[in-house]
N, C-alpha and C positions, 0 to 999 in steps of 0.2 A: 480513716474514711470509707464507708462504703459508696461504691458506686452501681448506681443502677443506668440500663438502656434509658433514653427518655421513655419510651414505649411502658418501660416497666415502673419507672417512678409515677408516673400518672394511676397507673392500676393501682398503686401501692396507697397514695394519695387519695384517692377515690374510695378505696374499703376504708382507709382511718376515719374519712369522712362519714363514711355511711356508717361506720361504728360510732361516732360521736354522736349523731345524730337521731341515731336509733336510742343511746343513753337516754338524750336530753327529752326523751315521748315520754319514758317511762316516769320520770320522777315530776315533769312540768305538769301534774293538774294543778286545774284552778281550785282554788280555797275552798269552795262551795263542797267539794267534795270530802275532804276533812271535816268541814263543819255538820254534815250530813252526815255523818260515821258517829262521830260525836255527840248527834243529835240521836242516832237510833240505838247508842249505848248506853246511854241516860235512860232511852223508853223502855229498855231490857230491864234496867233496874225497877223501873217503875213498875213494869208487868210481875215484877218478882215479890213486891210486896202482899203481905197477907190482909186481906179486909177484915176489920176487928177493928173496934173500939182502940184496941192500944196501939194496931199498924197506922193509925191516920197521921199520927207524927213523924213516922219516916214515911210514909207517902207524901207530907208535906213536903220534907227535906229532899225528896227525888223532884216531886214535881219545884221546885226552885232550880235545880240542877237542867230541868229541862227546858223551863224559861230560858235561862242562861244560856244554852245550848240553840234553843230557837231563836235570840234575838242574834247570835253569831252568825246563822241560817240567814236572817235578813238582813244582815249587812253584806254577807258574800254572795247570795241568791239575787240581789238586786233585780229587774222586773223580769230577767228569765223565767224565772219559775213563782212569779208572783201570786198565781191561783192558786199553785198548791200550797205553798206558805200560808198563803189565808187561811186553808183549811188548817191546817194544825194550827194557827194561831187561835181559830173559833175553836178546835174543840180543845187549846189547853185552855180558854178561856171557861169554859163550860165543865171540865174537870175543877177548876178552882171555885167557880161556884157551887159544885158537888158535893168538893171535900169540905168547903165552908157551911154549909149544911149538915153534913153528915158530923163534923166536929161539935157543931152546936144540937143536932138531936142525934146522936148516934142509936140509929134503929135498923132492923131488915131492911124498911125501903130506902133510906137514905144512904145503907153501903150499897144497898143493891144499883142506885143510881150514879156511884162512883167507880161500880165497877162496870158499868155500862160507857160513863165516860172513858177511862182508862181504856175500853176497847175501841174507843171510835178516833182516841191521839192516835191508839197503835195504829188504827188503818189508815188515818191521817198522813202518818210519820213514811210510814212502808209505801204508802202513792209518792211520797215527796220523793223518797229513796229511789224508787223505779226510776220516775221521771228525769232525775239528776244523774243514773247511772249510764245514760248512752254519752254524758259529756265528761266521765271517769275514767 
């Protein structure tokens, strides 16, 4: 058995408690951090789709993942980031409408509208990520 003088024992205990508390801080992030990261990842996939008549089905698939990840963000963010989440939700709905139009009538104009909508979703998601970054 190790015997430490009382003063040294306090220092050892204090050092151990400090190390434990530092370790707990780094892994104790709010759920919104990981859900926003997942949203950003699915957004990256969305931005990588080539806009063409043939790319619309891939875009639809990627948009479905964005919507799923966005729903998790809505659940995790609660009211704290409601304005940023609302902006992303609105831009995703606009993209969905643009995509529906492009699938019904694939033309240069409808594909351009989809491109604009994808960029708007990306901007809104980036703003949300920046807002959440202070928490994470």
